[in-house]
C-alpha positions in Angstrom: -78.9 -162.5 -37.4 -82.6 -161.7 -37.0 -84.5 -163.4 -34.1 -84.3 -163.5 -30.4 -80.9 -162.4 -29.0 -79.1 -163.2 -25.8 -80.8 -161.1 -23.0 -79.0 -158.2 -21.5 -78.6 -156.7 -18.0 -80.2 -153.4 -17.0 -76.8 -151.7 -16.8 -76.1 -152.8 -20.4 -79.3 -151.2 -21.6 -78.5 -148.0 -19.6 -75.0 -147.7 -21.1 -76.3 -148.3 -24.7 -78.9 -145.5 -24.2 -76.2 -143.2 -22.9 -74.0 -144.0 -25.9 -76.8 -143.5 -28.3 -76.7 -147.1 -29.4 -80.4 -147.2 -28.7 -82.4 -144.6 -30.5 -86.1 -144.0 -31.2 -87.6 -143.8 -34.7 -89.7 -140.8 -35.5 -92.9 -142.9 -35.8 -92.6 -144.0 -32.1 -95.0 -142.3 -29.8 -93.7 -140.1 -27.0 -93.3 -141.1 -23.4 -96.6 -141.4 -21.5 -95.9 -143.4 -18.3 -96.9 -142.0 -14.9 -94.7 -142.0 -11.8 -96.7 -144.8 -10.3 -96.2 -147.0 -13.4 -92.5 -146.7 -13.0 -92.7 -147.4 -9.3 -94.7 -150.6 -10.1 -92.3 -151.6 -12.8 -89.3 -151.6 -10.4 -91.4 -153.6 -7.8 -92.0 -156.2 -10.5 -88.4 -156.3 -11.5 -87.3 -156.8 -7.8 -89.8 -159.6 -7.4 -88.3 -161.4 -10.3 -91.3 -161.0 -12.6 -90.4 -161.1 -16.3 -91.1 -158.0 -18.4 -92.4 -158.6 -21.9 -89.9 -159.0 -24.7 -88.9 -156.0 -26.7 -88.4 -155.4 -30.4 -85.3 -153.7 -31.9 -84.4 -152.9 -35.5 -80.8 -152.8 -36.6 -80.3 -149.6 -38.5 -77.3 -149.3 -40.8 -76.2 -147.9 -44.2 -78.5 -145.4 -45.9 -81.4 -146.2 -43.5 -79.5 -144.1 -40.9 -80.4 -141.0 -42.8 -83.7 -142.1 -44.4 -85.6 -141.5 -41.1 -85.4 -139.1 -38.2 -84.2 -140.6 -35.0 -84.4 -139.4 -31.4 -82.6 -139.8 -28.2 -84.2 -141.1 -25.0 -85.5 -138.6 -22.5 -83.0 -137.6 -19.9 -85.6 -135.9 -17.7 -89.4 -135.5 -17.8 -91.4 -132.5 -16.9 -95.1 -132.3 -17.4 -96.1 -130.3 -20.5 -92.5 -129.0 -21.1 -89.8 -131.7 -21.2 -91.9 -134.3 -23.0 -90.3 -134.3 -26.4 -87.3 -136.4 -27.4 -84.3 -134.6 -28.9 -83.5 -135.2 -32.5 -80.2 -137.0 -33.1 -78.0 -136.5 -36.1 -77.3 -140.1 -37.3 -75.5 -139.1 -40.6 -72.0 -139.8 -39.1 -73.1 -142.2 -36.4 -72.2 -145.9 -36.1 -74.8 -148.5 -36.7 -77.4 -148.5 -34.0 -80.7 -150.1 -32.8 -84.1 -148.4 -33.2 -86.5 -149.4 -30.5 -89.8 -150.5 -32.1 -91.4 -151.9 -28.9 -90.2 -151.4 -25.4 -89.6 -147.6 -25.4 -91.9 -146.9 -22.4 -90.1 -149.5 -20.2 -86.6 -148.5 -21.3 -87.3 -144.8 -20.8 -88.8 -145.5 -17.4 -85.7 -147.4 -16.3 -83.4 -144.7 -17.7 -85.3 -141.9 -16.0 -85.3 -143.7 -12.7 -81.5 -144.4 -12.7 -80.2 -141.4 -14.6 -82.8 -138.6 -14.6 -85.7 -137.0 -12.8 -89.5 -136.7 -13.2 -91.2 -133.4 -12.5 -94.9 -133.0 -11.8 -96.8 -129.8 -11.6 -97.5 -128.2 -8.2 -101.2 -127.8 -7.5 -102.4 -124.2 -7.9 -99.1 -123.1 -9.4 -98.7 -121.4 -12.8 -98.2 -123.5 -15.9 -94.9 -121.8 -16.6 -91.6 -123.6 -17.1 -90.0 -122.5 -13.8 -88.7 -124.9 -11.1 -90.8 -123.4 -8.4 -94.0 -124.5 -10.2 -93.0 -128.2 -10.2 -92.1 -131.1 -7.8 -88.6 -132.1 -9.0 -88.5 -135.7 -8.1 -85.7 -138.3 -7.9 -86.3 -142.0 -7.7 -85.9 -143.6 -4.2 -86.0 -147.2 -2.8 -87.4 -147.7 0.7 -84.8 -149.9 2.5 -86.5 -149.9 5.9 -90.2 -150.4 4.9 -91.8 -150.3 8.4 -94.9 -148.3 7.2 -97.8 -149.2 4.9 -96.8 -148.6 1.3 -98.3 -145.7 -0.7 -99.2 -147.9 -3.6 -101.3 -151.1 -3.0 -100.0 -154.6 -3.7 -96.4 -153.5 -3.4 -93.6 -155.7 -1.9 -90.7 -153.4 -2.8 -91.5 -149.7 -2.4 -90.1 -147.3 -4.9 -91.3 -143.7 -5.0 -90.5 -140.5 -6.8 -89.6 -138.0 -3.9 -89.5 -134.2 -4.1 -86.0 -132.7 -3.8 -87.4 -130.1 -1.4 -87.9 -133.0 1.0 -84.9 -135.2 0.3 -82.4 -132.4 -0.3 -81.0 -134.9 -2.9 -79.4 -137.0 -0.2 -78.1 -140.4 -1.1 -79.9 -141.7 2.0 -83.0 -139.8 2.9 -84.6 -140.5 6.3 -88.3 -139.7 6.5 -90.4 -138.8 9.5 -90.9 -142.5 10.3 -87.2 -143.0 10.4 -87.3 -145.0 7.2 -84.2 -145.0 5.1 -84.7 -144.2 1.4 -81.9 -144.9 -1.1 -81.4 -142.6 -4.1 -81.5 -145.1 -6.9 -79.3 -143.2 -9.4 -76.4 -143.5 -6.9 -76.2 -147.2 -7.6 -74.4 -146.4 -10.8 -71.5 -144.9 -8.7 -71.3 -148.2 -6.8 -70.7 -150.4 -9.8 -67.3 -151.6 -8.5 -67.9 -154.0 -5.7 -65.3 -152.4 -3.4 -67.3 -149.1 -3.7 -70.4 -150.9 -2.7 -68.8 -152.6 0.2 -67.4 -149.3 1.4 -70.9 -147.8 1.2 -72.5 -150.7 3.1 -70.0 -150.3 5.9 -70.2 -146.5 6.2 -70.9 -145.5 9.8 -72.9 -142.5 8.4 -75.9 -144.8 7.6 -75.8 -147.5 10.2 -77.7 -150.0 8.0 -79.6 -152.9 9.6 -79.2 -156.4 8.2 -82.6 -156.1 6.5 -81.7 -152.8 4.8 -78.4 -154.2 3.6 -80.2 -157.2 2.2 -82.6 -155.0 0.2 -79.7 -152.8 -1.0 -77.9 -156.0 -2.2 -81.0 -157.2 -4.1 -81.2 -153.8 -5.9 -77.5 -154.0 -6.7 -77.9 -157.4 -8.2 -81.0 -156.3 -10.2 -79.0 -153.6 -11.9 -75.6 -155.3 -12.4 -76.2 -159.0 -12.3 -79.8 -159.2 -13.5 -81.3 -162.7 -13.1 -82.5 -164.5 -16.2 -86.1 -163.9 -15.3 -85.8 -160.2 -15.4 -83.2 -159.7 -18.0 -84.2 -157.6 -21.0 -85.2 -160.0 -23.8 -85.5 -158.7 -27.3 -86.2 -159.7 -30.8 -83.9 -158.2 -33.4 -85.2 -157.3 -36.9 -82.4 -156.8 -39.5 -84.4 -156.2 -42.7 -83.0 -153.3 -44.6 -86.4 -152.1 -45.7 -87.5 -149.3 -43.4 -91.2 -149.8 -44.5 -91.0 -153.2 -42.8 -90.0 -151.6 -39.5 -93.0 -149.2 -39.7 -95.4 -152.1 -40.5 -94.0 -154.2 -37.7 -94.5 -151.3 -35.3 -98.1 -150.7 -36.5 -98.9 -154.4 -36.4 -97.7 -155.1 -32.8 -99.5 -152.1 -31.5 -102.8 -152.3 -33.5 -104.1 -155.4 -31.6 -103.8 -154.1 -28.0 -104.7 -151.1 -25.9 -101.2 -150.1 -25.1 -101.1 -147.6 -28.0 -104.0 -145.3 -28.8 -105.3 -145.6 -32.3 -104.4 -142.0 -33.0 -100.8 -142.8 -32.0 -100.7 -145.4 -34.7 -102.1 -142.9 -37.3 -99.5 -140.4 -36.1 -96.8 -143.0 -36.8 -98.1 -143.3 -40.4 -98.1 -139.6 -40.8 -94.6 -139.1 -39.4 -93.2 -142.0 -41.4 -94.5 -140.7 -44.8 -93.4 -137.0 -44.7 -90.4 -136.6 -47.1 -88.8 -133.2 -46.5 -90.0 -132.1 -43.1 -89.6 -133.6 -39.6 -93.3 -134.2 -39.0 -92.9 -135.1 -35.4 -91.2 -131.9 -34.5 -93.4 -129.8 -36.7 -96.6 -131.1 -35.1 -95.3 -131.1 -31.6 -94.1 -127.5 -32.0 -97.5 -126.4 -33.2 -99.3 -128.2 -30.3 -96.9 -126.7 -27.8 -97.3 -123.2 -29.2 -101.1 -123.3 -29.1 -101.1 -124.7 -25.6 -98.2 -122.8 -24.0 -98.4 -119.5 -25.8 -102.1 -119.2 -26.6 -103.5 -121.0 -23.5 -105.5 -123.8 -25.0 -105.3 -127.6 -24.6 -105.0 -129.6 -27.8 -103.1 -132.7 -28.7 -101.6 -134.1 -31.9 -105.0 -135.8 -32.3 -106.4 -132.4 -33.1 -103.9 -131.8 -35.8 -104.5 -135.2 -37.4 -108.3 -134.6 -37.3 -107.7 -131.2 -38.9 -105.9 -132.9 -41.8 -109.0 -135.1 -42.4 -111.5 -132.4 -42.0 -109.7 -130.1 -44.4 -108.8 -132.6 -47.1 -110.3 -136.1 -46.7 -113.7 -137.5 -47.5 -113.6 -139.6 -44.3 -113.3 -137.6 -41.1 -113.2 -140.7 -38.9 -109.7 -141.9 -37.9 -108.9 -144.9 -40.2 -105.4 -146.2 -41.0 -106.2 -146.3 -44.8 -107.0 -142.6 -44.7 -103.4 -141.9 -44.0 -102.0 -143.5 -47.1 -98.7 -142.2 -48.6 -100.2 -139.9 -51.2 -102.6 -138.2 -48.8 -99.9 -137.5 -46.2 -97.4 -136.2 -48.8 -100.0 -133.8 -50.1 -100.6 -132.6 -46.5 -96.9 -132.1 -46.2 -97.0 -129.8 -49.2 -99.8 -127.8 -47.7 -98.4 -127.9 -44.1 -97.2 -124.3 -43.9 -100.6 -122.8 -44.7 -102.5 -125.4 -42.6 -100.3 -124.6 -39.6 -100.7 -120.8 -40.0 -104.5 -121.2 -40.3 -104.7 -123.3 -37.2 -102.6 -120.8 -35.3 -104.7 -117.8 -36.5 -107.9 -119.7 -35.6 -106.8 -120.1 -32.0 -105.6 -116.4 -31.9 -109.1 -115.5 -32.9 -110.6 -117.7 -30.2 -108.2 -116.1 -27.6 -109.4 -112.7 -28.8 -112.9 -113.8 -28.0 -111.8 -114.4 -24.4 -111.6 -118.1 -24.6 -108.9 -120.4 -23.2 -108.5 -124.1 -22.2 -111.0 -123.7 -19.4 -113.7 -122.1 -21.4 -113.3 -123.9 -24.7 -115.0 -127.1 -23.7 -115.1 -128.7 -27.1 -112.1 -128.7 -29.5 -114.3 -130.4 -32.1 -116.1 -127.1 -32.5 -112.9 -125.5 -33.8 -112.7 -127.5 -37.0 -115.4 -125.7 -39.0 -113.7 -122.4 -38.2 -110.3 -123.7 -39.4 -112.0 -125.1 -42.6 -113.7 -121.7 -43.3 -110.6 -119.6 -42.6 -108.2 -121.9 -44.5 -110.3 -122.6 -47.6 -111.6 -119.1 -47.9 -108.0 -117.8 -47.8 -108.7 -115.6 -44.8 -105.7 -116.5 -42.8 -103.9 -113.2 -43.1 -107.0 -111.0 -42.6 -109.3 -112.7 -40.2 -107.9 -111.4 -36.9 -108.3 -107.6 -37.4 -109.3 -106.6 -40.9 -112.3 -104.2 -40.6 -114.2 -105.7 -43.5 -114.3 -109.1 -41.7 -115.7 -107.7 -38.5 -119.1 -109.2 -39.1 -117.5 -112.6 -39.9 -115.7 -112.5 -36.6 -118.9 -111.7 -34.7 -120.7 -114.6 -36.4 -117.8 -117.0 -35.7 -117.8 -115.8 -32.1 -121.6 -116.5 -31.8 -121.1 -119.9 -33.4 -118.3 -121.0 -30.9 -120.2 -119.7 -27.9 -123.3 -121.5 -29.0 -121.4 -124.7 -29.6 -120.1 -124.5 -26.0 -123.7 -124.1 -24.7 -125.5 -126.5 -27.0 -122.8 -129.3 -26.9 -123.7 -130.7 -30.3 -120.8 -133.0 -30.6 -121.5 -135.3 -27.6 -120.4 -138.9 -28.1 -120.8 -138.8 -31.9 -118.3 -136.1 -32.9 -117.3 -137.6 -36.2 -121.0 -137.8 -37.4 -121.7 -134.2 -36.4 -118.5 -133.0 -38.0 -119.4 -134.8 -41.2 -122.8 -133.2 -41.3 -121.3 -129.8 -40.6 -118.9 -130.1 -43.5 -121.8 -130.9 -45.7 -122.9 -127.3 -45.1 -119.8 -126.2 -46.9 -119.8 -128.9 -49.5 -122.3 -131.8 -49.7 -120.0 -134.3 -51.5 -116.4 -134.2 -50.5 -114.2 -136.1 -52.9 -110.4 -136.2 -52.4 -109.7 -138.9 -55.0 -108.0 -136.6 -57.4 -105.1 -134.2 -57.4 -107.6 -131.4 -58.0 -109.1 -131.6 -54.5 -105.7 -130.7 -53.1 -105.3 -127.7 -55.4 -108.2 -125.8 -54.1 -110.5 -126.5 -57.0 -113.7 -126.7 -54.9 -114.3 -126.8 -51.2 -117.7 -125.0 -51.2 -120.9 -125.7 -53.1 -121.4 -122.0 -53.4 -119.5 -118.8 -52.9 -120.5 -118.1 -49.3 -119.8 -114.6 -48.1 -119.8 -115.2 -44.4 -119.5 -118.0 -41.9 -122.7 -120.2 -42.3 -123.8 -120.1 -38.7 -127.6 -120.7 -39.3 -127.0 -123.7 -41.6 -124.5 -125.2 -39.2 -126.9 -124.9 -36.3 -129.6 -126.7 -38.4 -127.4 -129.8 -38.3 -127.5 -129.9 -34.5 -130.0 -132.2 -32.8 -131.2 -130.1 -29.9 -134.2 -128.2 -28.7 -133.9 -124.7 -27.1 -137.0 -124.2 -24.9 -137.8 -122.6 -21.6 -136.8 -125.7 -19.7 -133.4 -125.7 -21.4 -132.8 -122.0 -20.7 -133.9 -122.3 -17.1 -131.4 -125.2 -16.6 -128.8 -123.0 -18.3 -129.2 -120.5 -15.5 -127.8 -123.0 -13.0 -124.3 -122.9 -14.3 -121.8 -121.5 -11.8 -119.1 -118.9 -12.2 -116.1 -121.1 -13.2 -117.9 -123.2 -15.8 -117.3 -122.9 -19.5 -121.1 -122.6 -20.0 -121.3 -119.6 -17.7 -118.6 -117.8 -19.7 -120.4 -118.6 -23.0 -123.7 -117.2 -21.7 -122.0 -114.0 -20.3 -120.1 -113.5 -23.5 -123.3 -113.6 -25.5 -125.1 -111.3 -23.2 -122.3 -108.8 -22.7 -120.8 -108.8 -26.2 -120.0 -105.1 -26.0 -117.0 -105.8 -23.8 -113.6 -106.0 -25.5 -112.2 -109.4 -24.7 -109.2 -109.3 -26.9 -106.7 -108.7 -24.1 -108.6 -110.9 -21.6 -109.0 -107.6 -19.6 -112.3 -108.6 -18.1 -113.6 -110.4 -15.0 -116.5 -112.7 -14.2 -118.1 -110.8 -11.3 -120.8 -111.5 -8.7 -123.3 -108.6 -8.7 -124.1 -109.4 -5.0 -120.5 -110.1 -3.8 -119.7 -113.7 -3.0 -118.2 -112.5 0.3 -121.7 -111.4 1.4 -123.3 -114.8 1.2 -122.9 -115.5 4.9 -124.7 -112.2 5.6 -127.5 -113.2 3.3 -127.7 -116.6 4.9 -127.9 -115.2 8.4 -130.6 -112.7 7.4 -132.8 -115.3 5.9 -132.6 -117.4 9.0 -133.4 -114.5 11.2 -136.4 -113.7 9.1 -137.5 -117.3 8.7 -137.5 -117.0 4.9 -136.1 -119.3 2.2 -132.4 -119.2 1.8 -131.1 -120.0 -1.7 -128.1 -122.4 -1.6 -124.5 -121.2 -2.2 -124.4 -122.8 -5.6 -127.4 -120.8 -6.6 -125.9 -117.6 -5.3 -122.8 -118.4 -7.4 -124.8 -119.1 -10.6 -125.5 -117.0 -13.7 -128.4 -114.7 -12.5 -125.8 -113.3 -10.0 -123.0 -113.0 -12.5 -121.8 -110.4 -15.1 -118.8 -109.8 -17.3 -117.1 -106.6 -16.2 -114.1 -104.6 -17.3 -111.3 -105.5 -15.0 -110.7 -101.9 -13.9 -114.3 -101.3 -13.1 -114.4 -104.6 -11.2 -111.4 -103.5 -9.1 -113.2 -100.3 -8.4 -116.4 -102.2 -7.5 -114.6 -104.5 -5.1 -117.0 -105.9 -2.4 -119.4 -103.1 -2.5 -123.1 -103.9 -2.0 -124.9 -104.0 -5.4 -127.2 -101.1 -4.5 -124.4 -98.9 -3.4 -122.3 -99.7 -6.5 -125.2 -98.9 -8.9 -126.4 -95.7 -7.2 -123.1 -94.2 -6.3 -120.9 -95.0 -9.2 -123.6 -94.9 -11.9 -126.0 -92.4 -10.6 -125.8 -90.3 -13.8 -126.6 -93.1 -16.1 -128.4 -95.5 -13.8 -131.2 -96.4 -16.1 -129.0 -97.0 -19.1 -126.5 -98.9 -17.1 -129.1 -101.3 -15.5 -130.5 -102.0 -18.9 -127.1 -102.7 -20.4 -126.1 -105.1 -17.6 -129.5 -106.7 -17.3 -130.0 -105.5 -13.7 -133.7 -105.7 -12.8 -135.7 -102.7 -11.5 -136.2 -104.2 -8.0 -134.9 -103.4 -4.5 -131.1 -104.2 -4.9 -130.4 -104.6 -1.2 -128.9 -108.0 -0.3 -131.9 -108.8 1.9 -134.0 -108.8 -1.3 -131.7 -111.3 -3.1 -134.5 -113.9 -3.7 -136.6 -111.5 -5.7 -133.5 -110.1 -7.5 -132.4 -113.5 -8.5 -135.8 -114.5 -10.1 -136.1 -111.1 -11.8 -132.6 -111.1 -13.3 -133.0 -114.7 -14.4 -136.1 -113.7 -16.4 -134.2 -110.8 -18.0 -131.3 -113.0 -19.0 -133.5 -115.7 -20.5 -135.5 -113.1 -22.5 -132.2 -111.7 -23.9 -130.9 -115.1 -24.7 -134.0 -116.0 -26.6 -133.4 -112.9 -28.8 -129.8 -113.9 -29.4 -130.4 -117.6 -30.0 -133.5 -116.9 -32.2 -135.9 -118.8 -29.9 -139.6 -118.2 -30.6 
């Protein structure tokens, strides 16, 4: 019978997850909780605080195959193990789909049955154990030190296996005993627990035994306050389950608006598993091509390609629209991939592409002009590629999207077609997506939609960007566009080596002349893009030595090509060099950006 059901213990929930009696519908968002949120959840449970009621849907009959359903995560690893595995329910017994409560249940399940891996600082983003902290969930039984998290009474932490060696009782440098929480499931029978308590290996104090007993009680004999309360919906109409999910999440901040729209999109695809398709595309672009997009990007691409309203709105994702997107999905997916391959060939990646919004006009142009198969390397499209490269680098510099991205995107799409109407079948059949038969990417008309002024003040400020900024890469790519960036076989290089800054600083002090700060030394007038092999050859050579010894036969041409001013290139003359090169770079940028 529908309504609130008798509450259940934590161990009952764990067993039902293990037995796949609890599954997640495709329209559920993925797991997003941090380690600290899980740690605080268990502190709340131990303190007897109630956790909010959950909402389950009884799935039976044909509904078991009408939707895609997924298992709970058994482990979590940043970027890699974040997607739930699809579960074949065709031969499965009736089960419960979790409409509300997935984050809390997953957190409990990971803490007691899995592990949670976080990326190690400065390690590669590759799915290898050495690049991650592989963490198990531990409970501090001793608690003689100040807790890591504030306002905590019971301290739970995710601890790295390199430190704990996966011991059931880990003793830290303060002699605090930490209990590995997943071991509690092996102590379900009370005689096992009693044997563990009395083990001479651990020499528990009375306080430590008391805490361990409280944790045992929480898992196996949960008090009424902290038992899992849930409301059961038994209506056979799956649309009702979706609507309930949307309604309970629309009013709060617990679910992003785009997550709700994603739920709509996933729920209305008929033949493909939208969740897997979109997640796989996002993972491929991020992990294989080196960018950083989310499912929000894919949803926005749907709207930019095919909907009159670019802004996220629930009524935009009505059934007819989403089913038409499903029909076009294969071509849309390929166009998005080819767009990011093109951007990668320009030398861009997640660090240098500072605005994903800037990508949508490129996707639109490539997709609706049917250039997907040819845009990457066809000779006849070389000029188009150069224009698109200039557009994306300009967008990185000029930052046209700011805080009003939807309005800017709407204005940019009007460059392609002034009145976008998707109210008929025709709009989905490629009848008209351009007001005229444009022959190349409309860079100049797009830039006319931007609200910015490029003047001397702006260009001088631009020169302050430092080596590792996206803006510095964009400027250098515009100025040194003769370099082949396709294989990322280039380096951002300091003309006067960064290792020589201390020598420069000491010299200026000894001569009592102005010393430019380190951030100025590291900024654009002292930077160039250089072929990686040539940069390896250059090493830490003084600028003057490098120019005169390695390029003595083509010195004049080389200096002009790399915008090196005709001044004394000794390090001691850095101040004059800096101003002279800044002037050359600004002059060249004015030509490229068509500044009068």
